[in-house]
N, C-alpha and C positions, 0 to 999 in steps of 0.2 A: 875340641871336642870334649864336653862332658864328662867329670867322672863320678860314676855310683851316685848321682844324684835320684834315690826312689821316686819323688816324686813325680821324676819327669819318666824315669824309662819303665816304672809299674803302679801308673795311678791309682791303679783298682787293689792295691794290695794294703794289707791293715795299716802298714807303718804310713803309708802313705795318709789312708783317713788318721793314724794319729796327728799327723801334720796336720790337717785337716781339722780338728778340732783344736788344737793348740791354736790356729789361725783363729778361731771362732772364739774363742775364750778370750782372745786380745781385742777382739775387735767387740767384743758386747763393753770389755773393762774401756777401752778408748770413748766408747758412748758416754760412759758414766766420769770419765776423767781424764783429757786429753795424756795420749798416752802411745805417740808419733816415735819417737827416737827409742830403741830399744839395746842395750848393751847384752850379748850374748857370752857367756865366759864359761870355766871351768873352774874348780875350787883352787887344783894342783896338778903339775903337769904327768899326767897319768900314762900308763902304755899306749891307750888311743885318745894323744893329744890334739889330735884332729878331728874329734869328734865334735867339738862345738863348732867348729867349723862347716862340718857337714849337717850340724843344727840349723846352723843360719844360711845355708843354700838353700833347703829345702822349706824352712818355713818362710824364706824369700821367695822361692815359687810358687807357693800357695798363698799368699799374700799378693800377689802378680795375677794369678790365675783368676783371682777376685775383683777384677780387674782393678785394683789399687795402685798406683804409681807407688813402687817401693825402689831402694836403694839397699845394696851392700857396702858397706867402707871395710876394707880390710885391717884393721886398728892393730892387729898382732904384727907391729913393723922388727920383730925380732925372729919368730918363728911360721910367716905368712904360708896361709892354704889357699886362698880362693883363688888368686892366679892358677894354681894348677885343676883344681876342682876344675874351672871352668874353661881351662886350654887357651888362656887369652896373655900378652905378655905384659911382663911387669918391667920394663926399662922405665917408666915413666909411671908414677903414683901418687900416694898421700906424704908419702915422705918428700917428693921431688916438690908439690906444691909448700907443702910448710916451710918448706928452707928457701925457696927463691919466691915464695906468695906470687906465685900463677895461679893461671886458672886450672881449677882441678879437671882433670881429665875422665869422664865417665863413659866406662866401655859397655857398647852393645854383646849381649851375649846370647843373641835368638830367641829370649822368652819374650813376649809382650809382656808392656808394664815393668820391665827388670832391667836395669843395668847397676855395674861394681864399677867401684874406683877400690884398685888395688893398692897392694901397701906401696910400692915403690922401692927402689935401691934400701937394702938394709942400713941404718944411719949410726953415729956413734952414741948418740944421745936422745934415745925413743922419750925418755920420759919428760925430757924438759920440751921437745918437739909435742907430744900430745897435750900437755900442759900449757902453751905459748900462745899467745893472744891470736897469731895466723890460725891455729884452731880454732879460737875461739869464736871465732868471723866466720872461719868456713862450714862451723856446725849451724850456725845462725844462717847461712844463705843454704844449705840442703837441706834443714827441715824447713824451708821454707816451699821446696822446689819438687817436695815428692811427699804422698799422704803418708809412708812410714820407712823410715831409716834404720836398718840392722849394724850394727858396730859387731864385728868381730873382732874379741881380744883376747891378750893373752890370762893366761892364769891367773887368780885373783894372790897368791901364797905367794911365788918368787918374785916378784917386782911391782912396784905402784902402780905401772900402768892403766890395771883395770879399776883401781880406785880415784886413777884420777880421769878415766874416759867416763866414771860413772856419772861424774858432776856435768855430763851433757847430757843425759839419758833422762827419759822420761821412767822407764822402767830397766830393771834387770832382771836376764831369765840365766839360773846353773844349773851347766851342764853335770850332770855325775854319770857316770859309767857303773852300770851292772856287774857285782862280783870286784871292783877295783877302787872305787870311792871309798873312803876314809871316813869316819864319822869324823873324827877331830880333826880332820883338814876341812869337812864343812863348815864345823862349829869357828872357826877360827877364820874360813873366809867371809862367812857370817858376819863377825863380828868388826872387821877392817871394813865390808860394806857399810853396815851402819856406823860407825865411826867417820866416815865418809859424807851419811846425807844423802845415799843410795836407800832409794825404792826398790828391793825384791819383791817382783810379784812372782815369781813361782821357781819349780826347778822342774828340768827335762832328765826322767832316768833314760840313760842309753842302752843300747844292746839286751835290756831285759826283755826275759822268758813271754813269746807272745802265747795268751788264753785263745786259745783255738776255739772254746766254745761261744764265742762272743763274736766270732766271725765268721761264721757261715751265711748271713742275712745279709 
């Protein structure tokens, strides 16, 4: 059972419309320059550290609803959320695939055109696995099997995982939390991503006050 995926439980809300606007921006950008593998991350582990996972899930739903084959891959091998959000098992997932070099386990979550790869059991060496040749081969395969692949990543500052994952992505979206995210954290995270050669395509401001004056239409 899914938890708090607003694009599924209240598709007519202003928040759902904001996700559709984000989808539209990504699709238009994709027409100009290939933008199929997208990394979603936060700058630092703030109070709502799972918000980047909900942004990933909701964005994936809107992409799938537009008829595009979409895959979520939970690459947060330290504190995964996608299996909990979607109510699916996590005994076997990305970490298992990378360790055993076995076939990846894509799960159906009951949304047309959408599937997910959970994180799998927490490994001892997440960064090493994410930077391995097995991961490189897996990303090549998955990017050919879906229109969009969304990578749910750990935050940039505390660990190197996001910087490693950015090498597989065509674009990076940084999730910020209104009233919580710090400017200096964002600046440091941007420097790290730039040094990694990442293409930051934008930011999502989460939990921002809703402007009701534009919602009546």
